[in-house]
N, C-alpha and C positions, 0 to 999 in steps of 0.2 A: 420262770415257770415253776409251778409247785410240784411237789413230789407226787407221783402217781401211785396207784394201788399196786403193791409189789407182790409178785409171786416169783420165788427164787428159780433161776434156770436150773434144770436138772436133766438127767438122762431120760427120766420118765415123762416129763411134760413137754419135751421138745423145744423149750424156750432157750434161746441163746442171748448173750448179753454183749453189747457193743459199748466200749468206752472210748470217748474222744478226749484227748489231753492236749491242751494248748501249752506250748513251752512258756516258761516264765520270763521275767525281765531279762533282757539281753543288752549288751553294750550298744549304745547309740553312735558314739564317735568311733567308728571303725572304717578305715579307708580301704581295706582289702576286699576280696571276693565275699559277697553277702553270705554265701554258704558257709564261710569260715568265721562268721561273726559269733563270738562266744557268748554264752549265757553268764549272767552275773551270779555272784554267790547267793543272793536272795532267790534268784530263779532256781538254782540248784536245790536250795533248802525247801522251797515250795514243792518241787517235784518229789522230794523225799517225804514230806509230810502227807502228800496225796498217797504215796505208796504205803506209808505206815497206816493210813486210814483204810486202804484196801485190805491190808493184811489183817487188821482188827475185825473187819467184817467177814473174814474167812474166805476171801476170794483167791483164786489161783488163775493166772493168765495162761492160756494155751498158746497164744501167739501175740506178738507185738510188732506192728509195722510202723516204721518211723520215716519221716522226711530225712534225706541224707544230710541236711544242714547240721552243722556242729551243734547249734543250740538245741535243736530238737533231739538229736541223738543223745546228747548229754542228759536232757530231761528224761528220755526214755530209760537210760541206764540207771539214773539216780532213783527213779520211782520203782523200777523192777527190783533193784537191789534192796531198797527199803522194805519191799514185800517179802524179802528173804528168798527171792528166786534168782536163778542164773540168767545172765544176759544172753545166753545162747538162744533164748526164745525171741530175740529181737532181730529183725532184718529191715533193710532200707528199701524204700520204693520212691523213685523220683516224682511220681504223680502227687505225693503228699507235699512236695515242695512247690510244684507248679500250680496245684490247687484247682485243676479243671474238674468240674463236677462229673462229667461223663467218665473221665479216667478213674475218679474215686469210686464211682458206682461199679465200674467194671472190675476194679481191684477187689472190692468187697464181695461181689458176686462170685469171684473166683476162689474165695477161701474154702478150704476143705471142710466137708460136713462134720468131721470129728472135732473141729474147733468149736468150743462152746463159749469161751470167754476171749474176746478179741479186743485189743486196744490199738487205736491209731493215734500217733503223736505227730502233730502238725502245726500249722500256722492259722492265724485268725481268719484270713479270707477264705481258704479252702474249707475249713471246718464249719464256718458259719454258712457257706453256700450249701454244704451238705445238710445242715440242720434246717435251713429255710426250705429246702426241697422236701424234707421228711415231714415238717410241721408247718405247712403254709399258713394255717389260720393264726398261729402264734408268731409268725415271722417277725413282726415289728418288736416283739418283746424278747427275742432270743439274741443274746450277746455272749460271745466266748471271751471271758476276761482272762488276763494273763495268768497262767498257771492253773486255770480251771479244768475240772473234769466233768464231763457230761456222761450219764449212764442211760442207756437205751435198751429195752428188751426187744428182741426180734422173735416173732412167733412163726418162724419158718426156717428152712435151710438158708444159708447165705445166698444161694442162687435165686431165692425168691425175695430178696431184700427190696423193699419198696415202701412208700408211705403207708399203705394199708396193712403192712405186716409188722409195723413197729409201734412201740409204746414208750412214751417218755417216762423215765423213772425219777431222776433228780439231777441237779447240777451242784457240784461241790466246789467251793472256791477256797483258796488258801486262808483267807481271813476267818473262815468258819472253823478252822482246825487249830489244835493246840500248837504253840510255838515249840514245845519240847516233845521228846519221844519217850514212850513208855519202855521201861526196862525191867525184866527181860521182855522181849517181844512175844506175843503181840499185846498182852494185857497185864503187864507186870505192875507192881505197886510203886515203882520208882520212876522218876522222870529225868531224862538225860538231855544233853545239848545236841547229841547226834543220834542217828538211828542205831538200834541195838547192835547191828552187826559190826559197827565200828569198834566195839570194845573187845572183839575177838581178833587177835592178830597173829601173824607168824613171821619169823625171822630165819635167816639161813646164813651159815658160815661156809662160803665157798673156799675150797682148798685144792692144792695139787702138790705133787712131789716133783721137784725140779732139781736134777743132778743129785738125787738122793736127799734133798733137803725139803722140809715142809714149808709151803708158802700159803699165806692167807690173802685173799683178794678183798680189798676195801674200795668203796666208792664214795664220791662226794655226796653230802646231804643236799636236799632240794634247795636249801638256802645258800649252799656253797660255803658255809662257815666252818664245817668240820667234816671229818671222814668217819665212816662206819660200815656196817655190813647191811645187806638188803633186809628191809623190814617193812611190813605194811599190813593193811586191813585184810583179813581173810575174805576172799571172794565168796559170796553166797553161791551154793551149788558146787563148790570145790572143797576137797579135803584140806586140812591144814598143811599137809605135806605138799599137795599140788599148788596151794597158794604160795608156799615158800619157794618152790621151784619157779613159779611165775614171777615172783619178786626178783629172783636172781636173774632171770632173763631180761625183765624190764629195766631194773635199776643198775645192774652190773654188766649186762650183755654177755652172760655166759649160760651154757647148757651143761647138764650133768645129771647125776643120779643122787637122790636123797638116800643116804646110807646110814643115818643114825639120828637118834633123839639126843640133843644136847641138854635140854632141860626146859624150864619155863619160869617166868617171872611176871610181875605186874607193876604198873606205875600209874600215877594219877594223870588224867587228862579229860577234857570235855565234861567236867562235872561228875566224873565217876572214876573207875579204875579199869585200865585196859589189861587184858590177860594175853601174854605173848608166849607162844610155843616156838622153841628154837631147834633147828635141825642142822645137820652137817650135809654138805653137798660136794661130792667129788666131781670136780670140773672136767668135762671131756671135750669141750669146745669153747673157745673164746671168739665171740662174734666180731666182725668188722663194724666200724662205726655206722656204716650204712644200714646194717641189720640190727642195730642196738637202739631200742626205742628212746632211751634217756641218755644218749651219749654225751649230752652237755654236762653230766655229773662228773665225768672223769673217773679213772680207776687206777689202782696201784696194787702190785703184788708185794707183800711185805713179809718179813720174818715174823714168827709167832710173837716175839716180845714187842716188836714195833706195832703189830696189829692190836695187841692188847692195849698198848699205850694210847692209841688214837681213838678207841671206842669211847664215846662220850658217856653213855648211860652206865652208871655203876653196876646195876644188877646184871646187865648184859656182859659187862667187862668181867665180872666174877664168873659167870657161866663159861665164857670163852677161856679164861685162865684154867678153870677146872677141866674143861674138855681137852685142852692142850696137854695137861698133865697126864691124862689117861692115854692120849695118843702117843706121847713120848715114851710112856711106860710099855 
């Protein structure tokens, strides 16, 4: 279907906009529960490119409803983060997995009037059933391709959602979008291999005093080849400090208080340079493996000298050494 005449949704004209996102390419040879079937790297990247496109157009999502399947939830999170938004706007609804038209309509009609931009992330059968109901004349030409986004204007409250209150705007498919991502977002002059938010990161040095001696907690890398301190991409919607504390929880399984700025450094990756803010965290609780999201990494409490020796990145190793000198002083 071709692009319709567009009038931007706004508080004044009463128009709302509905986005339908089909998850991208997922693993075919998966023997477990279908809901746990993972999305492939290509599918993740397609969702991010759709999110980057939405950010370039100035869109902000008020609410995102996703199928609880792993592949759709991942697509929802990847696209929302690429928009520069927090994943807190996402929640799951089983009817998007089951794909029954009546349930989908009831779900949409129940959305609060204050929501002006709504995105549903689901599967081919359910999303196409919804589109065929809304646009019966064009039914034979409507197909939801993998990773595609359909944009629809709604000329009423969500409670009045029906074929006579909607207008087709456009369908965006991944092959229409650039392979790379503009940096800085949303309309920067440079192109990078990953969404712009990937290049802002935070790291944390978890420590404690044990029998009067300072100890540093290190954990295994994702590859299992070396040890280090928690570090990761800063979550859109979170401060660098909160992102650092989140990394400590996820990667090292500890809770505590960020109590200082250690410094910052940058390093090359993904066709650009990542900037890393480093913080210290006084550990107040070490979680059991059952409550530690990435317990497979393993962790160790080390003396300061041993911790410095096992940190692989030279820039981070220098920051850790400098911080330890100030602590000892």
